HTML snippet that shows the backbone in 3Dmol.js (N, CA, C, O; Angstrom):
<script src="https://3Dmol.org/build/3Dmol-min.js"></script>
<div id="view" style="width:600px;height:400px;position:relative"></div>
<script>
const pdb = `
ATOM      1  N   UNK A   1      40.185  90.362  34.849  1.00  0.00           N
ATOM      2  CA  UNK A   1      40.421  91.414  33.862  1.00  0.00           C
ATOM      3  C   UNK A   1      41.825  91.962  34.050  1.00  0.00           C
ATOM      4  O   UNK A   1      42.465  92.344  33.070  1.00  0.00           O
ATOM      5  N   UNK A   2      42.318  92.013  35.268  1.00  0.00           N
ATOM      6  CA  UNK A   2      43.656  92.562  35.518  1.00  0.00           C
ATOM      7  C   UNK A   2      44.751  91.589  34.949  1.00  0.00           C
ATOM      8  O   UNK A   2      45.858  92.005  34.606  1.00  0.00           O
ATOM      9  N   UNK A   3      44.391  90.309  34.871  1.00  0.00           N
ATOM     10  CA  UNK A   3      45.357  89.304  34.374  1.00  0.00           C
ATOM     11  C   UNK A   3      45.569  89.602  32.844  1.00  0.00           C
ATOM     12  O   UNK A   3      46.696  89.490  32.362  1.00  0.00           O
ATOM     13  N   UNK A   4      44.559  89.957  32.125  1.00  0.00           N
ATOM     14  CA  UNK A   4      44.680  90.211  30.690  1.00  0.00           C
ATOM     15  C   UNK A   4      45.562  91.401  30.457  1.00  0.00           C
ATOM     16  O   UNK A   4      46.369  91.376  29.528  1.00  0.00           O
ATOM     17  N   UNK A   5      45.457  92.415  31.227  1.00  0.00           N
ATOM     18  CA  UNK A   5      46.287  93.636  31.042  1.00  0.00           C
ATOM     19  C   UNK A   5      47.711  93.409  31.566  1.00  0.00           C
ATOM     20  O   UNK A   5      48.638  94.065  31.092  1.00  0.00           O
ATOM     21  N   UNK A   6      47.912  92.507  32.522  1.00  0.00           N
ATOM     22  CA  UNK A   6      49.258  92.339  33.019  1.00  0.00           C
ATOM     23  C   UNK A   6      50.126  91.324  32.178  1.00  0.00           C
ATOM     24  O   UNK A   6      51.332  91.190  32.382  1.00  0.00           O
ATOM     25  N   UNK A   7      49.460  90.651  31.261  1.00  0.00           N
ATOM     26  CA  UNK A   7      50.252  89.852  30.299  1.00  0.00           C
ATOM     27  C   UNK A   7      50.193  88.354  30.624  1.00  0.00           C
ATOM     28  O   UNK A   7      50.805  87.568  29.901  1.00  0.00           O
ATOM     29  N   UNK A   8      49.462  87.908  31.712  1.00  0.00           N
ATOM     30  CA  UNK A   8      49.543  86.509  31.994  1.00  0.00           C
ATOM     31  C   UNK A   8      48.838  85.678  31.011  1.00  0.00           C
ATOM     32  O   UNK A   8      49.286  84.567  30.726  1.00  0.00           O
ATOM     33  N   UNK A   9      47.713  86.157  30.444  1.00  0.00           N
ATOM     34  CA  UNK A   9      46.947  85.347  29.483  1.00  0.00           C
ATOM     35  C   UNK A   9      47.766  85.310  28.199  1.00  0.00           C
ATOM     36  O   UNK A   9      47.787  84.257  27.563  1.00  0.00           O
ATOM     37  N   UNK A  10      48.415  86.327  27.783  1.00  0.00           N
ATOM     38  CA  UNK A  10      49.201  86.328  26.562  1.00  0.00           C
ATOM     39  C   UNK A  10      50.354  85.379  26.700  1.00  0.00           C
ATOM     40  O   UNK A  10      50.686  84.678  25.744  1.00  0.00           O
ATOM     41  N   UNK A  11      50.972  85.330  27.839  1.00  0.00           N
ATOM     42  CA  UNK A  11      52.025  84.403  28.155  1.00  0.00           C
ATOM     43  C   UNK A  11      51.560  82.938  28.047  1.00  0.00           C
ATOM     44  O   UNK A  11      52.266  82.086  27.508  1.00  0.00           O
ATOM     45  N   UNK A  12      50.390  82.678  28.557  1.00  0.00           N
ATOM     46  CA  UNK A  12      49.788  81.344  28.503  1.00  0.00           C
ATOM     47  C   UNK A  12      49.556  80.931  27.039  1.00  0.00           C
ATOM     48  O   UNK A  12      49.858  79.800  26.657  1.00  0.00           O
ATOM     49  N   UNK A  13      49.023  81.847  26.228  1.00  0.00           N
ATOM     50  CA  UNK A  13      48.790  81.536  24.871  1.00  0.00           C
ATOM     51  C   UNK A  13      50.109  81.273  24.102  1.00  0.00           C
ATOM     52  O   UNK A  13      50.164  80.427  23.209  1.00  0.00           O
ATOM     53  N   UNK A  14      51.152  82.013  24.472  1.00  0.00           N
ATOM     54  CA  UNK A  14      52.468  81.845  23.782  1.00  0.00           C
ATOM     55  C   UNK A  14      53.039  80.482  24.153  1.00  0.00           C
ATOM     56  O   UNK A  14      53.603  79.796  23.300  1.00  0.00           O
ATOM     57  N   UNK A  15      52.900  80.085  25.411  1.00  0.00           N
ATOM     58  CA  UNK A  15      53.441  78.768  25.820  1.00  0.00           C
ATOM     59  C   UNK A  15      52.644  77.687  25.191  1.00  0.00           C
ATOM     60  O   UNK A  15      53.217  76.662  24.820  1.00  0.00           O
ATOM     61  N   UNK A  16      51.343  77.841  25.042  1.00  0.00           N
ATOM     62  CA  UNK A  16      50.490  76.823  24.404  1.00  0.00           C
ATOM     63  C   UNK A  16      50.848  76.736  22.939  1.00  0.00           C
ATOM     64  O   UNK A  16      50.853  75.638  22.383  1.00  0.00           O
ATOM     65  N   UNK A  17      51.148  77.848  22.288  1.00  0.00           N
ATOM     66  CA  UNK A  17      51.498  77.867  20.867  1.00  0.00           C
ATOM     67  C   UNK A  17      52.865  77.126  20.684  1.00  0.00           C
ATOM     68  O   UNK A  17      53.037  76.338  19.753  1.00  0.00           O
ATOM     69  N   UNK A  18      53.763  77.392  21.547  1.00  0.00           N
ATOM     70  CA  UNK A  18      55.114  76.759  21.429  1.00  0.00           C
ATOM     71  C   UNK A  18      55.034  75.285  21.681  1.00  0.00           C
ATOM     72  O   UNK A  18      55.690  74.506  20.990  1.00  0.00           O
ATOM     73  N   UNK A  19      54.223  74.863  22.681  1.00  0.00           N
ATOM     74  CA  UNK A  19      54.081  73.438  23.012  1.00  0.00           C
ATOM     75  C   UNK A  19      53.397  72.685  21.825  1.00  0.00           C
ATOM     76  O   UNK A  19      53.802  71.588  21.440  1.00  0.00           O
ATOM     77  N   UNK A  20      52.404  73.299  21.304  1.00  0.00           N
ATOM     78  CA  UNK A  20      51.704  72.753  20.089  1.00  0.00           C
ATOM     79  C   UNK A  20      52.681  72.595  18.929  1.00  0.00           C
ATOM     80  O   UNK A  20      52.723  71.559  18.265  1.00  0.00           O
ATOM     81  N   UNK A  21      53.485  73.673  18.696  1.00  0.00           N
ATOM     82  CA  UNK A  21      54.565  73.537  17.664  1.00  0.00           C
ATOM     83  C   UNK A  21      55.510  72.425  17.884  1.00  0.00           C
ATOM     84  O   UNK A  21      55.852  71.704  16.946  1.00  0.00           O
ATOM     85  N   UNK A  22      55.971  72.249  19.158  1.00  0.00           N
ATOM     86  CA  UNK A  22      56.869  71.161  19.441  1.00  0.00           C
ATOM     87  C   UNK A  22      56.294  69.821  19.193  1.00  0.00           C
ATOM     88  O   UNK A  22      56.983  68.919  18.717  1.00  0.00           O
ATOM     89  N   UNK A  23      55.019  69.665  19.512  1.00  0.00           N
ATOM     90  CA  UNK A  23      54.310  68.413  19.282  1.00  0.00           C
ATOM     91  C   UNK A  23      54.246  68.094  17.783  1.00  0.00           C
ATOM     92  O   UNK A  23      54.568  66.992  17.338  1.00  0.00           O
ATOM     93  N   UNK A  24      53.797  69.157  16.994  1.00  0.00           N
ATOM     94  CA  UNK A  24      53.682  68.984  15.589  1.00  0.00           C
ATOM     95  C   UNK A  24      55.016  68.668  14.952  1.00  0.00           C
ATOM     96  O   UNK A  24      55.104  67.759  14.126  1.00  0.00           O
ATOM     97  N   UNK A  25      56.063  69.400  15.317  1.00  0.00           N
ATOM     98  CA  UNK A  25      57.365  69.189  14.730  1.00  0.00           C
ATOM     99  C   UNK A  25      57.895  67.807  15.054  1.00  0.00           C
ATOM    100  O   UNK A  25      58.559  67.189  14.222  1.00  0.00           O
ATOM    101  N   UNK A  26      57.620  67.321  16.225  1.00  0.00           N
ATOM    102  CA  UNK A  26      58.018  65.994  16.583  1.00  0.00           C
ATOM    103  C   UNK A  26      57.329  64.932  15.794  1.00  0.00           C
ATOM    104  O   UNK A  26      57.944  63.946  15.388  1.00  0.00           O
ATOM    105  N   UNK A  27      55.998  65.130  15.564  1.00  0.00           N
ATOM    106  CA  UNK A  27      55.247  64.230  14.696  1.00  0.00           C
ATOM    107  C   UNK A  27      55.734  64.253  13.285  1.00  0.00           C
ATOM    108  O   UNK A  27      55.766  63.211  12.630  1.00  0.00           O
ATOM    109  N   UNK A  28      56.114  65.393  12.792  1.00  0.00           N
ATOM    110  CA  UNK A  28      56.694  65.529  11.424  1.00  0.00           C
ATOM    111  C   UNK A  28      57.991  64.757  11.318  1.00  0.00           C
ATOM    112  O   UNK A  28      58.252  64.132  10.290  1.00  0.00           O
ATOM    113  N   UNK A  29      58.806  64.784  12.350  1.00  0.00           N
ATOM    114  CA  UNK A  29      60.064  64.049  12.309  1.00  0.00           C
ATOM    115  C   UNK A  29      59.736  62.573  12.236  1.00  0.00           C
ATOM    116  O   UNK A  29      60.335  61.861  11.430  1.00  0.00           O
ATOM    117  N   UNK A  30      58.838  62.100  13.020  1.00  0.00           N
ATOM    118  CA  UNK A  30      58.460  60.711  13.086  1.00  0.00           C
ATOM    119  C   UNK A  30      57.881  60.263  11.660  1.00  0.00           C
ATOM    120  O   UNK A  30      58.251  59.231  11.099  1.00  0.00           O
ATOM    121  N   UNK A  31      56.999  61.086  11.172  1.00  0.00           N
ATOM    122  CA  UNK A  31      56.404  60.734   9.825  1.00  0.00           C
ATOM    123  C   UNK A  31      57.445  60.718   8.731  1.00  0.00           C
ATOM    124  O   UNK A  31      57.427  59.810   7.901  1.00  0.00           O
ATOM    125  N   UNK A  32      58.347  61.673   8.687  1.00  0.00           N
ATOM    126  CA  UNK A  32      59.394  61.714   7.716  1.00  0.00           C
ATOM    127  C   UNK A  32      60.336  60.490   7.814  1.00  0.00           C
ATOM    128  O   UNK A  32      60.721  59.890   6.811  1.00  0.00           O
ATOM    129  N   UNK A  33      60.686  60.156   9.066  1.00  0.00           N
ATOM    130  CA  UNK A  33      61.507  58.934   9.224  1.00  0.00           C
ATOM    131  C   UNK A  33      60.818  57.681   8.778  1.00  0.00           C
ATOM    132  O   UNK A  33      61.428  56.786   8.193  1.00  0.00           O
ATOM    133  N   UNK A  34      59.566  57.625   9.055  1.00  0.00           N
ATOM    134  CA  UNK A  34      58.724  56.438   8.650  1.00  0.00           C
ATOM    135  C   UNK A  34      58.681  56.360   7.130  1.00  0.00           C
ATOM    136  O   UNK A  34      58.844  55.287   6.549  1.00  0.00           O
ATOM    137  N   UNK A  35      58.460  57.503   6.495  1.00  0.00           N
ATOM    138  CA  UNK A  35      58.376  57.498   5.009  1.00  0.00           C
ATOM    139  C   UNK A  35      59.743  57.156   4.383  1.00  0.00           C
ATOM    140  O   UNK A  35      59.825  56.418   3.401  1.00  0.00           O
ATOM    141  N   UNK A  36      60.819  57.717   4.986  1.00  0.00           N
ATOM    142  CA  UNK A  36      62.102  57.417   4.447  1.00  0.00           C
ATOM    143  C   UNK A  36      62.485  55.968   4.556  1.00  0.00           C
ATOM    144  O   UNK A  36      63.133  55.415   3.668  1.00  0.00           O
ATOM    145  N   UNK A  37      62.065  55.330   5.691  1.00  0.00           N
ATOM    146  CA  UNK A  37      62.385  53.957   5.938  1.00  0.00           C
ATOM    147  C   UNK A  37      61.550  53.006   5.088  1.00  0.00           C
ATOM    148  O   UNK A  37      61.932  51.844   4.946  1.00  0.00           O
ATOM    149  N   UNK A  38      60.468  53.426   4.536  1.00  0.00           N
ATOM    150  CA  UNK A  38      59.647  52.581   3.708  1.00  0.00           C
ATOM    151  C   UNK A  38      60.399  52.089   2.455  1.00  0.00           C
ATOM    152  O   UNK A  38      60.986  52.926   1.769  1.00  0.00           O
ATOM    153  N   UNK A  39      60.419  50.857   2.128  1.00  0.00           N
ATOM    154  CA  UNK A  39      61.114  50.377   1.011  1.00  0.00           C
ATOM    155  C   UNK A  39      60.498  50.801  -0.255  1.00  0.00           C
ATOM    156  O   UNK A  39      59.322  50.511  -0.474  1.00  0.00           O
ATOM    157  N   UNK A  40      61.213  51.480  -1.125  1.00  0.00           N
ATOM    158  CA  UNK A  40      60.765  51.818  -2.460  1.00  0.00           C
ATOM    159  C   UNK A  40      60.143  53.204  -2.489  1.00  0.00           C
ATOM    160  O   UNK A  40      59.835  53.683  -3.580  1.00  0.00           O
ATOM    161  N   UNK A  41      59.933  53.892  -1.347  1.00  0.00           N
ATOM    162  CA  UNK A  41      59.396  55.268  -1.370  1.00  0.00           C
ATOM    163  C   UNK A  41      60.340  56.263  -2.019  1.00  0.00           C
ATOM    164  O   UNK A  41      59.976  57.017  -2.921  1.00  0.00           O
ATOM    165  N   UNK A  42      61.579  56.232  -1.516  1.00  0.00           N
ATOM    166  CA  UNK A  42      62.628  57.061  -2.066  1.00  0.00           C
ATOM    167  C   UNK A  42      63.757  56.192  -2.638  1.00  0.00           C
ATOM    168  O   UNK A  42      64.082  55.169  -2.036  1.00  0.00           O
ATOM    169  N   UNK A  43      64.332  56.534  -3.707  1.00  0.00           N
ATOM    170  CA  UNK A  43      65.385  55.808  -4.257  1.00  0.00           C
ATOM    171  C   UNK A  43      66.640  56.022  -3.421  1.00  0.00           C
ATOM    172  O   UNK A  43      66.731  56.993  -2.670  1.00  0.00           O
ATOM    173  N   UNK A  44      67.595  55.129  -3.549  1.00  0.00           N
ATOM    174  CA  UNK A  44      68.798  55.179  -2.748  1.00  0.00           C
ATOM    175  C   UNK A  44      69.645  56.426  -3.136  1.00  0.00           C
ATOM    176  O   UNK A  44      70.497  56.860  -2.361  1.00  0.00           O
ATOM    177  N   UNK A  45      69.407  56.979  -4.310  1.00  0.00           N
ATOM    178  CA  UNK A  45      70.174  58.148  -4.750  1.00  0.00           C
ATOM    179  C   UNK A  45      69.550  59.446  -4.149  1.00  0.00           C
ATOM    180  O   UNK A  45      70.153  60.511  -4.282  1.00  0.00           O
ATOM    181  N   UNK A  46      68.458  59.388  -3.548  1.00  0.00           N
ATOM    182  CA  UNK A  46      67.844  60.595  -2.982  1.00  0.00           C
ATOM    183  C   UNK A  46      68.160  60.822  -1.512  1.00  0.00           C
ATOM    184  O   UNK A  46      67.380  61.437  -0.784  1.00  0.00           O
ATOM    185  N   UNK A  47      69.276  60.335  -1.098  1.00  0.00           N
ATOM    186  CA  UNK A  47      69.606  60.538   0.338  1.00  0.00           C
ATOM    187  C   UNK A  47      69.826  61.939   0.743  1.00  0.00           C
ATOM    188  O   UNK A  47      69.613  62.290   1.904  1.00  0.00           O
ATOM    189  N   UNK A  48      70.258  62.784  -0.198  1.00  0.00           N
ATOM    190  CA  UNK A  48      70.408  64.249   0.105  1.00  0.00           C
ATOM    191  C   UNK A  48      69.040  64.885   0.388  1.00  0.00           C
ATOM    192  O   UNK A  48      68.887  65.690   1.307  1.00  0.00           O
ATOM    193  N   UNK A  49      68.086  64.512  -0.401  1.00  0.00           N
ATOM    194  CA  UNK A  49      66.733  65.038  -0.216  1.00  0.00           C
ATOM    195  C   UNK A  49      66.174  64.616   1.100  1.00  0.00           C
ATOM    196  O   UNK A  49      65.559  65.408   1.814  1.00  0.00           O
ATOM    197  N   UNK A  50      66.390  63.350   1.428  1.00  0.00           N
ATOM    198  CA  UNK A  50      65.816  62.850   2.740  1.00  0.00           C
ATOM    199  C   UNK A  50      66.599  63.516   3.862  1.00  0.00           C
ATOM    200  O   UNK A  50      65.977  63.858   4.868  1.00  0.00           O
ATOM    201  N   UNK A  51      67.841  63.718   3.782  1.00  0.00           N
ATOM    202  CA  UNK A  51      68.643  64.442   4.809  1.00  0.00           C
ATOM    203  C   UNK A  51      68.104  65.854   4.989  1.00  0.00           C
ATOM    204  O   UNK A  51      67.944  66.324   6.115  1.00  0.00           O
ATOM    205  N   UNK A  52      67.834  66.505   3.913  1.00  0.00           N
ATOM    206  CA  UNK A  52      67.310  67.823   4.029  1.00  0.00           C
ATOM    207  C   UNK A  52      65.963  67.886   4.661  1.00  0.00           C
ATOM    208  O   UNK A  52      65.682  68.831   5.399  1.00  0.00           O
ATOM    209  N   UNK A  53      65.098  66.912   4.407  1.00  0.00           N
ATOM    210  CA  UNK A  53      63.766  66.845   5.047  1.00  0.00           C
ATOM    211  C   UNK A  53      63.952  66.702   6.536  1.00  0.00           C
ATOM    212  O   UNK A  53      63.306  67.406   7.313  1.00  0.00           O
ATOM    213  N   UNK A  54      64.814  65.813   6.943  1.00  0.00           N
ATOM    214  CA  UNK A  54      65.027  65.653   8.447  1.00  0.00           C
ATOM    215  C   UNK A  54      65.655  66.916   9.027  1.00  0.00           C
ATOM    216  O   UNK A  54      65.293  67.322  10.132  1.00  0.00           O
ATOM    217  N   UNK A  55      66.584  67.546   8.315  1.00  0.00           N
ATOM    218  CA  UNK A  55      67.264  68.714   8.800  1.00  0.00           C
ATOM    219  C   UNK A  55      66.209  69.795   9.061  1.00  0.00           C
ATOM    220  O   UNK A  55      66.211  70.403  10.132  1.00  0.00           O
ATOM    221  N   UNK A  56      65.317  70.043   8.110  1.00  0.00           N
ATOM    222  CA  UNK A  56      64.328  71.059   8.274  1.00  0.00           C
ATOM    223  C   UNK A  56      63.391  70.847   9.441  1.00  0.00           C
ATOM    224  O   UNK A  56      63.026  71.766  10.175  1.00  0.00           O
ATOM    225  N   UNK A  57      63.007  69.534   9.579  1.00  0.00           N
ATOM    226  CA  UNK A  57      62.149  69.201  10.749  1.00  0.00           C
ATOM    227  C   UNK A  57      62.829  69.355  12.113  1.00  0.00           C
ATOM    228  O   UNK A  57      62.218  69.723  13.116  1.00  0.00           O
ATOM    229  N   UNK A  58      64.136  69.049  12.087  1.00  0.00           N
ATOM    230  CA  UNK A  58      64.855  69.253  13.385  1.00  0.00           C
ATOM    231  C   UNK A  58      65.045  70.692  13.655  1.00  0.00           C
ATOM    232  O   UNK A  58      64.909  71.116  14.802  1.00  0.00           O
ATOM    233  N   UNK A  59      65.352  71.474  12.667  1.00  0.00           N
ATOM    234  CA  UNK A  59      65.460  72.936  12.895  1.00  0.00           C
ATOM    235  C   UNK A  59      64.152  73.571  13.353  1.00  0.00           C
ATOM    236  O   UNK A  59      64.136  74.468  14.196  1.00  0.00           O
ATOM    237  N   UNK A  60      62.995  73.057  12.744  1.00  0.00           N
ATOM    238  CA  UNK A  60      61.678  73.571  13.160  1.00  0.00           C
ATOM    239  C   UNK A  60      61.421  73.286  14.681  1.00  0.00           C
ATOM    240  O   UNK A  60      60.905  74.114  15.432  1.00  0.00           O
ATOM    241  N   UNK A  61      61.828  72.044  15.061  1.00  0.00           N
ATOM    242  CA  UNK A  61      61.692  71.658  16.468  1.00  0.00           C
ATOM    243  C   UNK A  61      62.518  72.515  17.355  1.00  0.00           C
ATOM    244  O   UNK A  61      62.003  73.036  18.345  1.00  0.00           O
ATOM    245  N   UNK A  62      63.787  72.695  17.055  1.00  0.00           N
ATOM    246  CA  UNK A  62      64.674  73.573  17.823  1.00  0.00           C
ATOM    247  C   UNK A  62      64.194  75.005  17.860  1.00  0.00           C
ATOM    248  O   UNK A  62      64.419  75.682  18.863  1.00  0.00           O
ATOM    249  N   UNK A  63      63.555  75.497  16.838  1.00  0.00           N
ATOM    250  CA  UNK A  63      63.080  76.858  16.815  1.00  0.00           C
ATOM    251  C   UNK A  63      61.943  76.977  17.826  1.00  0.00           C
ATOM    252  O   UNK A  63      61.911  77.945  18.586  1.00  0.00           O
ATOM    253  N   UNK A  64      61.005  76.020  17.860  1.00  0.00           N
ATOM    254  CA  UNK A  64      59.938  76.077  18.821  1.00  0.00           C
ATOM    255  C   UNK A  64      60.413  75.926  20.285  1.00  0.00           C
ATOM    256  O   UNK A  64      59.864  76.536  21.203  1.00  0.00           O
ATOM    257  N   UNK A  65      61.452  75.089  20.464  1.00  0.00           N
ATOM    258  CA  UNK A  65      62.037  74.965  21.826  1.00  0.00           C
ATOM    259  C   UNK A  65      62.630  76.267  22.251  1.00  0.00           C
ATOM    260  O   UNK A  65      62.427  76.699  23.386  1.00  0.00           O
ATOM    261  N   UNK A  66      63.382  76.929  21.345  1.00  0.00           N
ATOM    262  CA  UNK A  66      64.009  78.212  21.685  1.00  0.00           C
ATOM    263  C   UNK A  66      62.933  79.289  21.938  1.00  0.00           C
ATOM    264  O   UNK A  66      63.097  80.160  22.793  1.00  0.00           O
ATOM    265  N   UNK A  67      61.854  79.207  21.189  1.00  0.00           N
ATOM    266  CA  UNK A  67      60.725  80.210  21.436  1.00  0.00           C
ATOM    267  C   UNK A  67      60.093  79.966  22.776  1.00  0.00           C
ATOM    268  O   UNK A  67      59.691  80.914  23.451  1.00  0.00           O
ATOM    269  N   UNK A  68      59.991  78.688  23.189  1.00  0.00           N
ATOM    270  CA  UNK A  68      59.392  78.385  24.490  1.00  0.00           C
ATOM    271  C   UNK A  68      60.234  78.894  25.588  1.00  0.00           C
ATOM    272  O   UNK A  68      59.733  79.526  26.518  1.00  0.00           O
ATOM    273  N   UNK A  69      61.599  78.622  25.508  1.00  0.00           N
ATOM    274  CA  UNK A  69      62.462  79.049  26.639  1.00  0.00           C
ATOM    275  C   UNK A  69      62.801  80.509  26.574  1.00  0.00           C
ATOM    276  O   UNK A  69      63.102  81.102  27.610  1.00  0.00           O
ATOM    277  N   UNK A  70      62.770  81.136  25.391  1.00  0.00           N
ATOM    278  CA  UNK A  70      63.020  82.556  25.279  1.00  0.00           C
ATOM    279  C   UNK A  70      61.826  83.390  25.518  1.00  0.00           C
ATOM    280  O   UNK A  70      61.967  84.586  25.775  1.00  0.00           O
ATOM    281  N   UNK A  71      60.561  82.795  25.444  1.00  0.00           N
ATOM    282  CA  UNK A  71      59.294  83.471  25.666  1.00  0.00           C
ATOM    283  C   UNK A  71      59.177  84.686  24.814  1.00  0.00           C
ATOM    284  O   UNK A  71      58.753  85.736  25.297  1.00  0.00           O
ATOM    285  N   UNK A  72      59.529  84.592  23.588  1.00  0.00           N
ATOM    286  CA  UNK A  72      59.356  85.686  22.639  1.00  0.00           C
ATOM    287  C   UNK A  72      60.186  86.832  22.751  1.00  0.00           C
ATOM    288  O   UNK A  72      59.832  87.902  22.258  1.00  0.00           O
ATOM    289  N   UNK A  73      61.332  86.691  23.398  1.00  0.00           N
ATOM    290  CA  UNK A  73      62.216  87.856  23.550  1.00  0.00           C
ATOM    291  C   UNK A  73      63.067  88.118  22.344  1.00  0.00           C
ATOM    292  O   UNK A  73      63.854  89.064  22.337  1.00  0.00           O
TER     293      UNK A  73
END
`;
const viewer = $3Dmol.createViewer("view");
viewer.addModel(pdb, "pdb");
viewer.setStyle({}, {cartoon: {color: "spectrum"}});
viewer.zoomTo();
viewer.render();
</script>
C-alpha cells in the first residue's frame, strides 16, 4: 500500500505505457515501409505523401522515447 502512495506503481505504469508506445510506433514504421515498397500501392508521384507518413511515424517514436527517458517531467 505504501508503494502506491509513494509513486512506484504509477512510475511502472508510465514506463509500461512508453514501452508499449515505442513498440507500436516501431511496428507502424515497419508497416508503412512495407506498404510504400509494394509495387503499385502508391504512384511514383506520391513520394511527398509517403515521406510525410514516415516522418510522422518517426516523430511518434521519438516522442515515446523522450517520454520514457523524461519520465513525464
